[in-house]
C-alpha positions in Angstrom: 17.7 64.6 67.6 20.3 62.6 69.6 19.5 62.0 73.2 22.2 62.7 75.7 22.7 61.1 79.1 24.6 62.3 82.1 27.2 59.6 83.0 29.5 61.3 85.4 30.0 64.5 87.5 33.1 66.4 88.2 32.9 68.7 91.3 35.5 71.4 91.7 35.7 73.9 94.6 38.3 76.5 93.9 38.7 77.3 97.5 38.8 80.7 99.2 41.8 83.0 98.8 42.8 86.6 98.8 45.8 88.6 97.6 47.8 90.8 99.9 48.0 94.2 98.3 50.2 96.3 100.6 53.5 95.9 102.4 56.4 93.6 101.9 54.1 90.6 101.2 52.2 92.4 98.4 51.2 90.1 95.6 51.2 87.0 97.8 48.1 84.8 97.7 46.8 83.6 101.1 44.4 80.6 101.1 41.7 80.3 103.7 40.6 77.0 102.2 42.4 74.8 99.7 41.0 73.9 96.3 39.4 70.5 96.1 37.8 68.2 93.5 36.0 64.9 93.3 34.6 62.7 90.5 31.4 60.5 90.6 30.6 58.0 88.0 26.9 57.5 87.7 27.3 54.3 85.8 29.3 52.2 88.2 28.5 54.4 91.3 32.2 55.0 92.0 33.4 58.1 93.8 37.0 59.2 93.4 38.6 61.9 95.6 38.3 64.3 97.1 41.7 65.6 96.4 42.9 68.9 97.9 45.6 71.4 97.0 46.0 73.4 93.8 48.6 71.1 92.2 46.7 67.8 93.1 43.4 69.2 91.9 45.0 70.4 88.6 46.5 66.9 88.0 43.3 65.1 89.1 41.1 67.1 86.7 43.5 66.7 83.8 43.5 62.9 84.0 40.2 61.7 85.6 37.9 61.9 82.5 40.3 59.7 80.5 41.6 57.4 83.2 38.3 56.4 84.9 36.7 54.8 81.8 39.6 52.4 81.4 38.8 50.7 84.7 35.0 51.5 85.1 33.1 48.3 85.9 30.0 49.6 83.9 29.5 49.8 80.2 32.7 51.6 79.0 31.1 52.6 75.7 28.6 54.8 77.5 31.3 57.2 78.8 31.8 60.5 77.2 35.5 61.5 76.6 
């Protein structure tokens, strides 16, 4: 059996929002809190983020797992893709 080790953690908070259902603003999403995300590498002890806002979170999550290992100061071979 292969052992697995946790090397990083990606935290995502989707925020708090609700949809207006009646009136001339029906269908509009109102955000009480914005989505946010942060990444912590357990190998080099680096923390990236937090980033806030739906678009910034989407971009951050899409790239962080591939970008961070390229400049991680710890053993790059230990990172999972």
